[in-house]
N, CA, C and O of each residue as an XYZ file, in Angstrom:
912
protein
N       2.372     24.895    -46.948
C       3.757     24.568    -46.584
C       3.891     23.109    -46.167
O       4.846     22.430    -46.545
N       2.915     22.629    -45.375
C       2.972     21.245    -44.928
C       2.848     20.286    -46.093
O       3.542     19.270    -46.143
N       1.940     20.610    -47.060
C       1.770     19.733    -48.213
C       3.040     19.676    -49.047
O       3.381     18.624    -49.587
N       3.755     20.817    -49.159
C       5.027     20.836    -49.890
C       6.051     19.968    -49.187
O       6.767     19.206    -49.837
N       6.132     20.074    -47.846
C       7.092     19.270    -47.077
C       6.795     17.793    -47.219
O       7.712     16.987    -47.380
N       5.512     17.426    -47.161
C       5.141     16.011    -47.290
C       5.479     15.502    -48.674
O       5.932     14.367    -48.823
N       5.259     16.345    -49.715
C       5.584     15.938    -51.073
C       7.077     15.699    -51.227
O       7.487     14.718    -51.848
N       7.902     16.593    -50.663
C       9.352     16.424    -50.727
C       9.791     15.179    -49.973
O      10.666     14.447    -50.435
N       9.176     14.930    -48.792
C       9.535     13.759    -48.004
C       9.192     12.483    -48.752
O       9.974     11.532    -48.751
N       8.019     12.452    -49.396
C       7.615     11.258    -50.132
C       8.540     11.014    -51.316
O       8.865      9.865    -51.614
N       8.977     12.090    -52.005
C       9.904     11.929    -53.120
C      11.255     11.411    -52.634
O      11.868     10.556    -53.273
N      11.715     11.938    -51.489
C      12.984     11.484    -50.930
C      12.901     10.017    -50.544
O      13.822      9.247    -50.815
N      11.783      9.622    -49.900
C      11.614      8.226    -49.493
C      11.611      7.305    -50.717
O      12.191      6.219    -50.679
N      10.955      7.741    -51.808
C      10.935      6.933    -53.023
C      12.345      6.772    -53.580
O      12.726      5.675    -53.987
N      13.126      7.859    -53.602
C      14.492      7.786    -54.104
C      15.339      6.824    -53.264
O      16.054      5.978    -53.801
N      15.245      6.970    -51.929
C      16.038      6.111    -51.052
C      15.576      4.667    -51.133
O      16.389      3.749    -51.020
N      14.272      4.455    -51.328
C      13.747      3.100    -51.507
C      14.395      2.440    -52.716
O      14.809      1.283    -52.642
N      14.487      3.172    -53.845
C      15.096      2.617    -55.048
C      16.577      2.356    -54.840
O      17.108      1.352    -55.316
N      17.253      3.265    -54.125
C      18.675      3.062    -53.828
C      18.878      1.810    -52.993
O      19.784      1.017    -53.250
N      18.020      1.639    -51.984
C      18.174      0.477    -51.096
C      17.949     -0.822    -51.846
O      18.609     -1.821    -51.559
N      17.019     -0.827    -52.812
C      16.782     -2.027    -53.612
C      18.035     -2.401    -54.394
O      18.367     -3.578    -54.536
N      18.733     -1.371    -54.904
C      19.920     -1.620    -55.714
C      21.120     -1.994    -54.864
O      21.959     -2.792    -55.282
N      21.205     -1.408    -53.647
C      22.428     -1.548    -52.848
C      22.437     -2.778    -51.959
O      23.411     -3.530    -51.939
N      21.345     -2.985    -51.219
C      21.463     -4.029    -50.206
C      20.333     -5.030    -50.198
O      20.336     -5.925    -49.354
N      19.366     -4.927    -51.092
C      18.346     -5.949    -51.190
C      17.595     -6.176    -49.903
O      17.503     -5.280    -49.064
N      17.049     -7.390    -49.739
C      16.216     -7.714    -48.593
C      16.795     -8.896    -47.832
O      17.363     -9.816    -48.421
N      16.647     -8.858    -46.549
C      17.063     -9.960    -45.685
C      15.900    -10.319    -44.780
O      15.146     -9.444    -44.353
N      15.751    -11.604    -44.486
C      14.683    -12.024    -43.576
C      15.248    -12.739    -42.351
O      14.501    -13.395    -41.625
N      16.549    -12.624    -42.110
C      17.154    -13.285    -40.965
C      17.052    -12.397    -39.725
O      17.238    -11.182    -39.800
N      16.756    -13.021    -38.585
C      16.620    -12.269    -37.354
C      17.913    -12.323    -36.544
O      17.879    -12.438    -35.319
N      19.042    -12.241    -37.225
C      20.318    -12.247    -36.511
C      20.924    -10.851    -36.501
O      22.134    -10.694    -36.343
N      20.073     -9.833    -36.671
C      20.573     -8.470    -36.841
C      19.849     -7.573    -35.860
O      18.727     -7.136    -36.115
N      20.504     -7.296    -34.720
C      19.895     -6.390    -33.742
C      19.944     -4.980    -34.298
O      21.008     -4.530    -34.722
N      18.830     -4.273    -34.308
C      18.816     -2.948    -34.947
C      19.894     -2.025    -34.386
O      19.889     -1.748    -33.186
N      20.822     -1.538    -35.222
C      21.846     -0.606    -34.725
C      21.242      0.624    -34.072
O      21.840      1.211    -33.171
N      20.047      1.019    -34.530
C      19.375      2.181    -33.948
C      19.231      2.035    -32.438
O      19.340      3.021    -31.709
N      18.989      0.824    -31.965
C      18.749      0.599    -30.533
C      20.020      0.686    -29.700
O      19.970      0.635    -28.471
N      21.158      0.817    -30.372
C      22.399      1.095    -29.654
C      22.607      2.594    -29.455
O      23.474      3.019    -28.692
N      21.780      3.401    -30.169
C      21.922      4.855    -30.103
C      20.764      5.526    -29.378
O      20.953      6.524    -28.682
N      19.577      4.981    -29.541
C      18.395      5.570    -28.912
C      17.617      4.479    -28.188
O      17.866      3.290    -28.385
N      16.681      4.890    -27.354
C      15.961      3.942    -26.497
C      14.948      3.130    -27.294
O      14.217      3.670    -28.124
N      14.915      1.830    -27.032
C      13.933      0.904    -27.595
C      13.294      0.134    -26.443
O      13.914     -0.002    -25.388
N      12.079     -0.371    -26.610
C      11.453     -1.131    -25.534
C      12.178     -2.456    -25.282
O      12.666     -3.096    -26.213
N      12.239     -2.847    -24.029
C      12.863     -4.115    -23.661
C      11.909     -5.273    -23.929
O      10.689     -5.124    -23.870
N      12.498     -6.428    -24.226
C      11.680     -7.641    -24.397
C      12.500     -8.861    -24.008
O      13.729     -8.814    -23.960
N      11.799     -9.950    -23.732
C      12.423    -11.244    -23.495
C      12.243    -12.100    -24.741
O      11.146    -12.178    -25.296
N      13.324    -12.741    -25.179
C      13.242    -13.652    -26.316
C      12.753    -15.011    -25.812
O      13.437    -15.676    -25.033
N      11.581    -15.411    -26.258
C      10.967    -16.654    -25.796
C      11.367    -17.834    -26.671
O      11.642    -18.926    -26.172
N      11.397    -17.604    -27.985
C      11.757    -18.688    -28.916
C      12.298    -18.086    -30.194
O      11.822    -17.044    -30.645
N      13.293    -18.735    -30.780
C      13.837    -18.331    -32.067
C      13.682    -19.503    -33.028
O      14.286    -20.557    -32.832
N      12.871    -19.315    -34.067
C      12.641    -20.365    -35.048
C      13.195    -19.971    -36.402
O      13.959    -19.012    -36.514
N      12.812    -20.709    -37.425
C      13.272    -20.402    -38.784
C      12.508    -19.193    -39.306
O      11.306    -19.271    -39.562
N      13.204    -18.086    -39.461
C      12.649    -16.819    -39.973
C      11.612    -16.193    -39.057
O      10.809    -15.376    -39.508
N      11.611    -16.556    -37.778
C      10.709    -15.869    -36.844
C      11.274    -15.906    -35.433
O      12.103    -16.750    -35.093
N      10.804    -14.970    -34.627
C      11.052    -14.963    -33.188
C       9.732    -14.796    -32.455
O       8.778    -14.228    -32.986
N       9.693    -15.296    -31.237
C       8.603    -14.997    -30.320
C       9.207    -14.186    -29.177
O      10.132    -14.635    -28.499
N       8.669    -12.988    -28.977
C       9.150    -12.087    -27.931
C       8.023    -11.811    -26.933
O       6.839    -11.934    -27.245
N       8.432    -11.440    -25.739
C       7.475    -10.983    -24.727
C       7.876     -9.583    -24.290
O       8.941     -9.381    -23.706
N       7.009     -8.623    -24.580
C       7.221     -7.234    -24.165
C       6.475     -6.991    -22.859
O       5.332     -7.415    -22.687
N       7.143     -6.301    -21.950
C       6.551     -6.047    -20.628
C       6.061     -4.608    -20.542
O       6.819     -3.691    -20.227
N       4.785     -4.436    -20.828
C       4.071     -3.172    -20.596
C       4.699     -1.965    -21.284
O       4.938     -0.957    -20.619
N       4.978     -2.021    -22.592
C       5.443     -0.813    -23.278
C       4.315      0.214    -23.385
O       3.136     -0.135    -23.314
N       4.686      1.467    -23.553
C       3.730      2.569    -23.648
C       3.979      3.308    -24.961
O       5.122      3.589    -25.320
N       2.897      3.619    -25.670
C       3.001      4.230    -26.987
C       2.116      5.472    -27.065
O       1.015      5.486    -26.513
N       2.591      6.511    -27.747
C       1.766      7.659    -28.103
C       1.317      7.441    -29.544
O       2.143      7.248    -30.436
N       0.003      7.473    -29.766
C      -0.553      6.997    -31.030
C      -1.465      8.020    -31.690
O      -2.128      8.815    -31.024
N      -1.479      7.977    -33.010
C      -2.410      8.790    -33.769
C      -3.797      8.162    -33.722
O      -3.951      6.999    -33.348
N      -4.803      8.942    -34.104
C      -6.106      8.362    -34.400
C      -5.962      7.501    -35.648
O      -5.012      7.690    -36.408
N      -6.880      6.555    -35.883
C      -6.793      5.751    -37.112
C      -6.760      6.635    -38.356
O      -7.544      7.575    -38.490
N      -5.845      6.317    -39.251
C      -5.693      7.031    -40.518
C      -6.214      6.118    -41.626
O      -5.659      5.043    -41.849
N      -7.259      6.528    -42.313
C      -7.825      5.734    -43.397
C      -7.160      6.130    -44.706
O      -7.203      7.292    -45.111
N      -6.545      5.151    -45.365
C      -5.806      5.434    -46.596
C      -5.690      4.143    -47.387
O      -5.728      3.056    -46.810
N      -5.549      4.251    -48.688
C      -5.327      3.054    -49.498
C      -3.847      2.693    -49.552
O      -3.485      1.632    -50.059
N      -2.984      3.577    -49.028
C      -1.535      3.373    -49.105
C      -0.910      3.381    -47.718
O      -1.097      4.324    -46.949
N      -0.160      2.314    -47.402
C       0.613      2.281    -46.164
C       1.639      3.412    -46.146
O       1.789      4.091    -45.130
N       2.342      3.620    -47.253
C       3.403      4.627    -47.303
C       2.842      6.008    -47.005
O       3.426      6.765    -46.230
N       1.720      6.336    -47.613
C       1.084      7.636    -47.381
C       0.641      7.792    -45.932
O       0.881      8.829    -45.313
N      -0.005      6.765    -45.393
C      -0.481      6.825    -44.001
C       0.691      6.917    -43.032
O       0.627      7.662    -42.054
N       1.772      6.161    -43.295
C       2.941      6.199    -42.418
C       3.578      7.584    -42.415
O       3.980      8.074    -41.360
N       3.677      8.221    -43.576
C       4.232      9.569    -43.644
C       3.373     10.567    -42.878
O       3.894     11.415    -42.155
N       2.057     10.463    -43.038
C       1.141     11.365    -42.326
C       1.302     11.212    -40.823
O       1.429     12.201    -40.101
N       1.296      9.961    -40.351
C       1.409      9.710    -38.913
C       2.765     10.088    -38.358
O       2.856     10.634    -37.258
N       3.828      9.802    -39.110
C       5.173     10.114    -38.629
C       5.353     11.616    -38.455
O       5.919     12.061    -37.457
N       4.870     12.409    -39.428
C       5.011     13.857    -39.324
C       4.268     14.397    -38.108
O       4.745     15.317    -37.442
N       3.090     13.820    -37.816
C       2.345     14.266    -36.637
C       3.101     13.926    -35.360
O       3.152     14.738    -34.437
N       3.686     12.742    -35.299
C       4.432     12.340    -34.105
C       5.753     13.091    -33.993
O       6.223     13.363    -32.888
N       6.351     13.426    -35.131
C       7.581     14.221    -35.098
C       7.293     15.604    -34.511
O       8.081     16.117    -33.716
N       6.170     16.206    -34.899
C       5.763     17.482    -34.291
C       5.605     17.332    -32.782
O       5.985     18.213    -32.012
N       5.036     16.196    -32.375
C       4.809     15.941    -30.940
C       6.126     15.936    -30.173
O       6.238     16.597    -29.141
N       7.129     15.196    -30.663
C       8.380     15.103    -29.900
C       9.191     16.398    -29.983
O      10.078     16.629    -29.161
N       8.887     17.243    -30.977
C       9.557     18.537    -31.072
C       8.938     19.588    -30.153
O       9.400     20.729    -30.115
N       7.883     19.203    -29.405
C       7.302     20.118    -28.431
C       5.893     20.575    -28.736
O       5.325     21.376    -27.994
N       5.312     20.068    -29.840
C       3.936     20.433    -30.169
C       2.986     19.529    -29.377
O       2.287     18.682    -29.933
N       2.991     19.743    -28.062
C       2.136     18.993    -27.151
C       1.677     19.936    -26.043
O       2.113     21.085    -25.990
N       0.814     19.468    -25.171
C       0.217     20.346    -24.154
C       1.234     20.893    -23.161
O       0.997     21.934    -22.547
N       2.357     20.210    -22.995
C       3.382     20.668    -22.064
C       4.474     21.484    -22.760
O       5.377     22.001    -22.103
N       4.392     21.599    -24.079
C       5.440     22.284    -24.862
C       6.815     21.710    -24.514
O       7.795     22.437    -24.353
N       6.849     20.400    -24.405
C       8.043     19.691    -23.931
C       8.608     18.823    -25.044
O       7.877     18.042    -25.654
N       9.903     18.952    -25.314
C      10.540     18.071    -26.283
C      10.730     16.679    -25.674
O      10.999     16.536    -24.481
N      10.587     15.676    -26.509
C      10.689     14.286    -26.082
C      11.753     13.611    -26.941
O      11.800     13.813    -28.154
N      12.603     12.811    -26.309
C      13.669     12.134    -27.047
C      13.087     11.152    -28.067
O      12.082     10.489    -27.807
N      13.738     11.073    -29.230
C      13.335     10.107    -30.246
C      13.640      8.706    -29.768
O      14.654      8.476    -29.109
N      12.763      7.760    -30.096
C      12.940      6.359    -29.739
C      12.687      5.501    -30.977
O      12.368      6.019    -32.048
N      12.831      4.208    -30.821
C      12.501      3.258    -31.887
C      11.909      2.001    -31.230
O      12.186      1.726    -30.063
N      11.112      1.254    -31.963
C      10.662      1.537    -33.321
C       9.440      2.448    -33.343
O       8.762      2.629    -32.332
N       9.178      3.010    -34.504
C       7.850      3.557    -34.787
C       7.029      2.391    -35.317
O       7.458      1.689    -36.232
N       5.857      2.187    -34.746
C       5.035      1.057    -35.188
C       3.766      1.564    -35.872
O       3.242      2.629    -35.546
N       3.293      0.769    -36.828
C       2.053      1.073    -37.535
C       1.163     -0.159    -37.437
O       1.486     -1.212    -37.987
N       0.048     -0.024    -36.738
C      -0.919     -1.105    -36.606
C      -1.855     -1.057    -37.805
O      -2.420     -0.010    -38.122
N      -2.015     -2.193    -38.465
C      -2.710     -2.247    -39.748
C      -3.962     -3.119    -39.651
O      -3.901     -4.271    -39.223
N      -5.088     -2.551    -40.055
C      -6.310     -3.312    -40.285
C      -6.623     -3.206    -41.772
O      -7.169     -2.196    -42.216
N      -6.283     -4.237    -42.550
C      -6.469     -4.142    -44.001
C      -7.941     -3.998    -44.379
O      -8.837     -4.411    -43.643
N      -8.162     -3.401    -45.543
C      -9.518     -3.223    -46.048
C     -10.052     -4.536    -46.595
O      -9.321     -5.520    -46.709
N     -11.333     -4.536    -46.931
C     -11.973     -5.729    -47.486
C     -11.779     -5.857    -48.993
O     -12.090     -6.897    -49.573
N     -11.269     -4.811    -49.625
C     -11.102     -4.861    -51.072
C      -9.907     -4.063    -51.518
O      -9.375     -3.264    -50.747
N      -9.455     -4.266    -52.788
C      -8.217     -3.624    -53.271
C      -8.323     -2.112    -53.413
O      -7.298     -1.429    -53.394
N      -9.525     -1.568    -53.554
C      -9.667     -0.131    -53.749
C     -10.347      0.548    -52.565
O     -10.865      1.658    -52.678
N     -10.333     -0.146    -51.423
C     -10.924      0.410    -50.204
C      -9.799      0.841    -49.264
O      -8.699      0.290    -49.299
N     -10.094      1.832    -48.427
C      -9.087      2.336    -47.495
C      -8.887      1.355    -46.344
O      -9.854      0.845    -45.779
N      -7.639      1.099    -46.004
C      -7.296      0.356    -44.793
C      -7.161      1.343    -43.642
O      -7.167      2.556    -43.850
N      -7.039      0.820    -42.436
C      -6.905      1.659    -41.249
C      -5.503      1.492    -40.671
O      -5.035      0.369    -40.485
N      -4.834      2.606    -40.390
C      -3.463      2.597    -39.885
C      -3.376      3.470    -38.634
O      -3.838      4.611    -38.636
N      -2.788      2.936    -37.575
C      -2.508      3.714    -36.370
C      -0.993      3.758    -36.204
O      -0.351      2.715    -36.071
N      -0.422      4.954    -36.212
C       1.030      5.139    -36.134
C       1.387      5.529    -34.704
O       0.757      6.411    -34.119
N       2.404      4.869    -34.140
C       2.723      5.062    -32.722
C       4.218      5.229    -32.491
O       5.053      4.677    -33.207
N       4.517      6.008    -31.466
C       5.878      6.329    -31.023
C       6.062      5.750    -29.622
O       5.231      5.973    -28.742
N       7.147      5.009    -29.416
C       7.435      4.443    -28.094
C       7.806      5.566    -27.128
O       8.724      6.342    -27.392
N       7.086      5.648    -26.005
C       7.323      6.705    -25.016
C       8.548      6.346    -24.168
O       8.586      5.268    -23.577
N       9.554      7.237    -24.099
C      10.743      6.932    -23.285
C      10.360      6.693    -21.824
O       9.369      7.229    -21.329
N      11.165      5.881    -21.153
C      10.869      5.530    -19.756
C      10.757      6.777    -18.867
O       9.911      6.825    -17.974
N      11.594      7.769    -19.105
C      11.572      8.940    -18.227
C      10.280      9.740    -18.377
O       9.912     10.491    -17.475
N       9.583      9.586    -19.513
C       8.328     10.298    -19.732
C       7.095      9.469    -19.377
O       5.985      9.999    -19.327
N       7.283      8.181    -19.132
C       6.122      7.314    -18.937
C       5.294      7.645    -17.695
O       4.081      7.436    -17.725
N       5.888      8.155    -16.592
C       5.033      8.527    -15.454
C       4.045      9.638    -15.781
O       2.977      9.708    -15.174
N       4.388     10.517    -16.741
C       3.499     11.631    -17.073
C       3.743     12.059    -18.527
O       4.321     13.120    -18.767
N       3.310     11.247    -19.495
C       3.567     11.588    -20.894
C       2.821     12.861    -21.295
O       1.651     13.017    -20.944
N       3.467     13.768    -22.017
C       2.764     14.975    -22.460
C       1.572     14.615    -23.350
O       1.756     13.931    -24.357
N       0.365     15.051    -23.009
C      -0.775     14.808    -23.897
C      -0.726     15.761    -25.081
O      -0.016     16.766    -25.050
N      -1.478     15.447    -26.116
C      -1.532     16.313    -27.297
C      -2.832     16.060    -28.042
O      -3.335     14.937    -28.071
N      -3.363     17.101    -28.635
C      -4.592     16.995    -29.405
C      -4.400     16.045    -30.588
O      -3.417     16.143    -31.323
N      -5.343     15.136    -30.758
C      -5.289     14.207    -31.873
C      -4.463     12.968    -31.624
O      -4.406     12.085    -32.479
N      -3.812     12.878    -30.458
C      -3.027     11.704    -30.090
C      -3.600     11.077    -28.832
O      -4.236     11.752    -28.023
N      -3.371      9.785    -28.672
C      -3.826      9.095    -27.464
C      -2.752      8.116    -27.009
O      -1.892      7.703    -27.788
N      -2.819      7.757    -25.746
C      -1.822      6.877    -25.132
C      -2.300      5.431    -25.184
O      -3.445      5.131    -24.847
N      -1.412      4.542    -25.609
C      -1.673      3.107    -25.543
C      -0.761      2.507    -24.472
O       0.460      2.647    -24.543
N      -1.351      1.845    -23.488
C      -0.582      1.144    -22.462
C      -0.797     -0.353    -22.659
O      -1.859     -0.890    -22.345
N       0.226     -1.009    -23.182
C       0.130     -2.444    -23.385
C       0.428     -3.167    -22.081
O       1.310     -2.762    -21.323
N      -0.306     -4.227    -21.827
C       0.075     -5.126    -20.752
C       1.172     -6.059    -21.257
O       1.827     -5.765    -22.256
N       1.371     -7.168    -20.579
C       2.335     -8.162    -21.049
C       1.868     -8.672    -22.406
O       0.784     -9.243    -22.523
N       2.686     -8.463    -23.421
C       2.274     -8.745    -24.791
C       3.295     -9.650    -25.471
O       4.498     -9.392    -25.439
N       2.789    -10.712    -26.086
C       3.644    -11.598    -26.883
C       3.577    -11.167    -28.343
O       2.539    -10.719    -28.829
N       4.706    -11.313    -29.031
C       4.789    -10.865    -30.418
C       5.545    -11.904    -31.238
O       6.664    -12.287    -30.898
N       4.917    -12.357    -32.327
C       5.626    -13.143    -33.332
C       6.224    -12.149    -34.323
O       5.535    -11.236    -34.780
N       7.507    -12.322    -34.657
C       8.251    -11.305    -35.405
C       8.937    -11.910    -36.621
O       9.540    -12.981    -36.549
N       8.831    -11.205    -37.733
C       9.630    -11.508    -38.924
C      10.377    -10.232    -39.287
O       9.793     -9.148    -39.302
N      11.652    -10.361    -39.577
C      12.488     -9.187    -39.856
C      12.818     -9.131    -41.349
O      13.043    -10.159    -41.987
N      12.842     -7.909    -41.894
C      13.259     -7.732    -43.285
C      13.883     -6.343    -43.417
O      13.737     -5.507    -42.526
N      14.575     -6.100    -44.525
C      15.329     -4.860    -44.675
C      14.809     -4.045    -45.847
O      13.867     -4.450    -46.528
N      15.429     -2.898    -46.077
C      15.061     -2.032    -47.185
C      13.970     -1.041    -46.815
O      13.500     -1.011    -45.678
N      13.573     -0.228    -47.792
C      12.437      0.670    -47.620
C      11.154     -0.097    -47.930
O      11.130     -0.938    -48.828
N      10.108      0.192    -47.195
C       8.871     -0.574    -47.308
C       7.979      0.015    -48.398
O       7.694      1.212    -48.402
N       7.549     -0.832    -49.309
C       6.548     -0.463    -50.308
C       5.223     -1.109    -49.929
O       5.193     -2.063    -49.151
N       4.143     -0.599    -50.470
C       2.810     -1.093    -50.106
C       2.667     -2.598    -50.326
O       2.059     -3.293    -49.512
N       3.229     -3.101    -51.433
C       3.025     -4.520    -51.725
C       3.944     -5.440    -50.918
O       3.817     -6.661    -51.000
N       4.868     -4.866    -50.138
C       5.706     -5.700    -49.270
C       4.909     -6.287    -48.106
O       5.171     -7.411    -47.677
N       3.941     -5.531    -47.596
C       3.309     -5.899    -46.330
C       2.526     -7.202    -46.388
O       2.758     -8.074    -45.551
N       1.609     -7.379    -47.338
C       0.901     -8.666    -47.356
C       1.838     -9.833    -47.594
O       1.613    -10.922    -47.065
N       2.896     -9.626    -48.389
C       3.845    -10.707    -48.645
C       4.600    -11.075    -47.376
O       4.745    -12.258    -47.070
N       5.086    -10.081    -46.630
C       5.838    -10.359    -45.409
C       4.934    -10.934    -44.318
O       5.353    -11.816    -43.569
N       3.706    -10.444    -44.225
C       2.770    -10.987    -43.240
C       2.434    -12.435    -43.567
O       2.358    -13.274    -42.669
N       2.233    -12.732    -44.849
C       1.949    -14.114    -45.249
C       3.148    -15.020    -44.969
O       2.977    -16.176    -44.583
N       4.365    -14.495    -45.163
C       5.569    -15.291    -44.890
C       5.708    -15.584    -43.403
O       6.098    -16.689    -43.025
N       5.392    -14.600    -42.551
C       5.437    -14.843    -41.113
C       4.396    -15.892    -40.721
O       4.673    -16.787    -39.922
N       3.198    -15.771    -41.290
C       2.149    -16.750    -41.000
C       2.590    -18.154    -41.403
O       2.337    -19.117    -40.678
N       3.250    -18.276    -42.561
C       3.733    -19.581    -43.016
C       4.833    -20.115    -42.106
O       4.907    -21.320    -41.867
N       5.692    -19.225    -41.592
C       6.803    -19.655    -40.738
C       6.316    -20.263    -39.423
O       6.923    -21.201    -38.905
N       5.222    -19.728    -38.889
C       4.741    -20.211    -37.584
C       3.600    -21.211    -37.721
O       3.078    -21.695    -36.717
N       3.209    -21.525    -38.955
C       2.095    -22.454    -39.170
C       2.380    -23.790    -38.489
O       3.481    -24.331    -38.592
N       1.378    -24.307    -37.799
C       1.517    -25.590    -37.131
C       2.137    -25.527    -35.756
O       2.216    -26.546    -35.071
N       2.583    -24.349    -35.332
C       3.168    -24.200    -33.999
C       2.080    -23.810    -32.998
O       0.977    -23.421    -33.381
N       2.407    -23.920    -31.730
C       1.468    -23.492    -30.690
C       1.222    -21.992    -30.748
O       0.188    -21.501    -30.295
N       2.195    -21.263    -31.318
C       2.061    -19.819    -31.394
C       0.990    -19.424    -32.404
O       0.241    -18.477    -32.167
N       0.907    -20.129    -33.517
C      -0.128    -19.839    -34.512
C      -1.509    -20.030    -33.917
O      -2.402    -19.212    -34.140
N      -1.693    -21.112    -33.156
C      -2.987    -21.361    -32.532
C      -3.318    -20.287    -31.503
O      -4.467    -19.857    -31.396
N      -2.303    -19.850    -30.741
C      -2.526    -18.814    -29.729
C      -2.898    -17.486    -30.381
O      -3.765    -16.767    -29.884
N      -2.242    -17.163    -31.494
C      -2.553    -15.921    -32.209
C      -3.982    -15.954    -32.742
O      -4.720    -14.977    -32.613
N      -4.370    -17.080    -33.340
C      -5.729    -17.195    -33.874
C      -6.765    -17.042    -32.767
O      -7.773    -16.359    -32.950
N      -6.526    -17.668    -31.631
C      -7.481    -17.578    -30.523
C      -7.526    -16.173    -29.942
O      -8.600    -15.658    -29.634
N      -6.363    -15.555    -29.792
C      -6.309    -14.213    -29.223
C      -7.012    -13.217    -30.127
O      -7.747    -12.359    -29.638
N      -6.805    -13.312    -31.435
C      -7.416    -12.375    -32.369
C      -8.912    -12.631    -32.514
O      -9.674    -11.701    -32.782
N      -9.339    -13.873    -32.343
C     -10.765    -14.183    -32.436
C     -11.546    -13.578    -31.280
O     -12.749    -13.344    -31.393
N     -10.862    -13.323    -30.168
C     -11.540    -12.803    -28.976
C     -11.829    -11.314    -29.078
O     -12.717    -10.821    -28.383
N     -11.106    -10.577    -29.927
C     -11.287     -9.126    -30.060
C     -11.269     -8.745    -31.529
O     -10.912     -9.531    -32.407
N     -11.669     -7.513    -31.750
C     -11.503     -6.917    -33.078
C     -10.119     -6.276    -33.113
O      -9.991     -5.052    -33.067
N      -9.090     -7.110    -33.195
C      -7.726     -6.617    -33.053
C      -7.099     -6.284    -34.403
O      -7.605     -6.674    -35.455
N      -5.997     -5.559    -34.347
C      -5.179     -5.289    -35.523
C      -4.702     -6.611    -36.118
O      -4.326     -7.525    -35.383
N      -4.715     -6.714    -37.442
C      -4.281     -7.953    -38.071
C      -2.772     -8.131    -37.946
O      -2.293     -9.216    -37.614
N      -2.025     -7.055    -38.215
C      -0.575     -7.112    -38.025
C      -0.044     -5.710    -37.779
O      -0.736     -4.715    -37.995
N       1.208     -5.655    -37.320
C       1.872     -4.396    -36.995
C       3.201     -4.339    -37.732
O       3.905     -5.344    -37.834
N       3.540     -3.172    -38.239
C       4.829     -2.946    -38.900
C       5.693     -2.105    -37.969
O       5.259     -1.050    -37.505
N       6.906     -2.561    -37.693
C       7.834     -1.829    -36.833
C       9.025     -1.378    -37.674
O       9.673     -2.189    -38.335
N       9.306     -0.071    -37.643
C      10.437      0.480    -38.387
C      11.436      1.126    -37.444
O      11.049      1.863    -36.538
N      12.718      0.855    -37.649
C      13.758      1.284    -36.713
C      14.645      2.403    -37.245
O      15.527      2.872    -36.525
N      14.440      2.841    -38.475
C      15.378      3.801    -39.083
C      14.690      5.089    -39.485
O      13.481      5.124    -39.715
N      15.485      6.153    -39.565
C      14.969      7.415    -40.082
C      14.819      7.298    -41.597
O      15.412      6.410    -42.210
N      14.025      8.194    -42.211
C      13.864      8.151    -43.666
C      15.163      8.404    -44.428
O      15.237      8.129    -45.625
N      16.195      8.928    -43.743
C      17.418      9.316    -44.427
C      18.491      8.222    -44.408
O      19.543      8.381    -45.028
N      18.239      7.131    -43.715
C      19.183      6.010    -43.686
C      18.803      5.010    -44.769
O      17.639      4.623    -44.875
N      19.772      4.590    -45.570
C      19.461      3.583    -46.577
C      20.287      2.305    -46.421
O      20.034      1.329    -47.127
N      21.265      2.286    -45.515
C      22.027      1.067    -45.243
C      21.587      0.483    -43.913
O      21.221      1.204    -42.985
N      21.633     -0.851    -43.843
C      21.309     -1.569    -42.603
C      19.931     -1.200    -42.058
O      19.757     -1.042    -40.850
N      18.970     -1.068    -42.937
C      17.608     -0.784    -42.491
C      16.986     -2.047    -41.895
O      17.164     -3.148    -42.417
N      16.266     -1.872    -40.813
C      15.630     -2.997    -40.131
C      14.138     -2.695    -39.982
O      13.745     -1.697    -39.379
N      13.330     -3.577    -40.541
C      11.878     -3.512    -40.402
C      11.397     -4.856    -39.859
O      12.063     -5.880    -40.012
N      10.241     -4.832    -39.229
C       9.674     -6.072    -38.706
C       8.165     -6.098    -38.924
O       7.490     -5.071    -38.850
N       7.658     -7.286    -39.193
C       6.219     -7.553    -39.150
C       5.944     -8.236    -37.816
O       6.620     -9.197    -37.450
N       4.948     -7.735    -37.095
C       4.565     -8.300    -35.796
C       3.141     -8.840    -35.855
O       2.246     -8.211    -36.419
N       2.949    -10.013    -35.264
C       1.622    -10.475    -34.868
C       1.596    -10.413    -33.342
O       2.266    -11.208    -32.682
N       0.838     -9.487    -32.779
C       0.755     -9.372    -31.329
C      -0.373    -10.244    -30.807
O      -1.396    -10.416    -31.469
N      -0.176    -10.802    -29.593
C      -1.235    -11.637    -29.033
C      -1.090    -11.707    -27.509
O      -0.012    -11.523    -26.944
N      -2.214    -11.979    -26.889
C      -2.291    -12.144    -25.436
C      -2.310    -13.633    -25.147
O      -3.344    -14.281    -25.311
N      -1.184    -14.185    -24.719
C      -1.078    -15.641    -24.520
C      -2.029    -16.091    -23.406
O      -2.677    -17.130    -23.540
N      -2.123    -15.342    -22.329
C      -3.003    -15.728    -21.231
C      -4.452    -15.796    -21.691
O      -5.181    -16.717    -21.321
N      -4.869    -14.830    -22.490
C      -6.246    -14.806    -22.992
C      -6.486    -15.998    -23.922
O      -7.540    -16.632    -23.879
N      -5.479    -16.294    -24.772
C      -5.623    -17.404    -25.705
C      -5.741    -18.731    -24.964
O      -6.525    -19.592    -25.365
N      -4.978    -18.908    -23.893
C      -5.030    -20.157    -23.130
C      -6.340    -20.292    -22.370
O      -6.770    -21.401    -22.056
N      -6.979    -19.152    -22.073
C      -8.231    -19.193    -21.312
C      -9.431    -19.519    -22.177
O     -10.490    -19.871    -21.657
N      -9.283    -19.407    -23.498
C     -10.427    -19.647    -24.395
C     -10.683    -21.139    -24.534
O     -11.602    -21.544    -25.246
């Protein structure tokens, strides 16, 4: 039954992806606050800098419920697998049998593979609402991520995400911040740990095809980078 549901969901996502390509194309401007965040809870952040096709944000200690790493050659496949597991979690499939309000964004931390036919690693995460953060319901196969003060370089784009979008959007974000102090801080921060190369943030349900908002994030610890 689950495999049938996943197959139907993947077919629906493919259909909506094609519709979105025809209807509204892609945008890379960060002048569009996700409408989703006017309806459901999103993590707060401070805008540190707004540049050409990028923003630098500072998030203050967000909390995420995350899957174990999912090894797959496809971002779309891994995202669907992780989303379904997290959807079960918020519907009450957790140790407390407690429903949890939907939030945004769902983020996917990506560690790309070393070759085109090798599996990459994907961790899919759900932002824990503030009311649940004092005691988030635990669940088998999921773990809690507690971020400290985290800086994020952000590039925004629209439409449904295909596998080949990610390296292109990540490369575009890297080009946008090249030569800035932020690029140097990101390089230093990532050199200090075996960190995720980039993160994908999605703000819409699979059933929305207008005004879709996606983001590529480079997360970094500015304090750690300055200390190196």
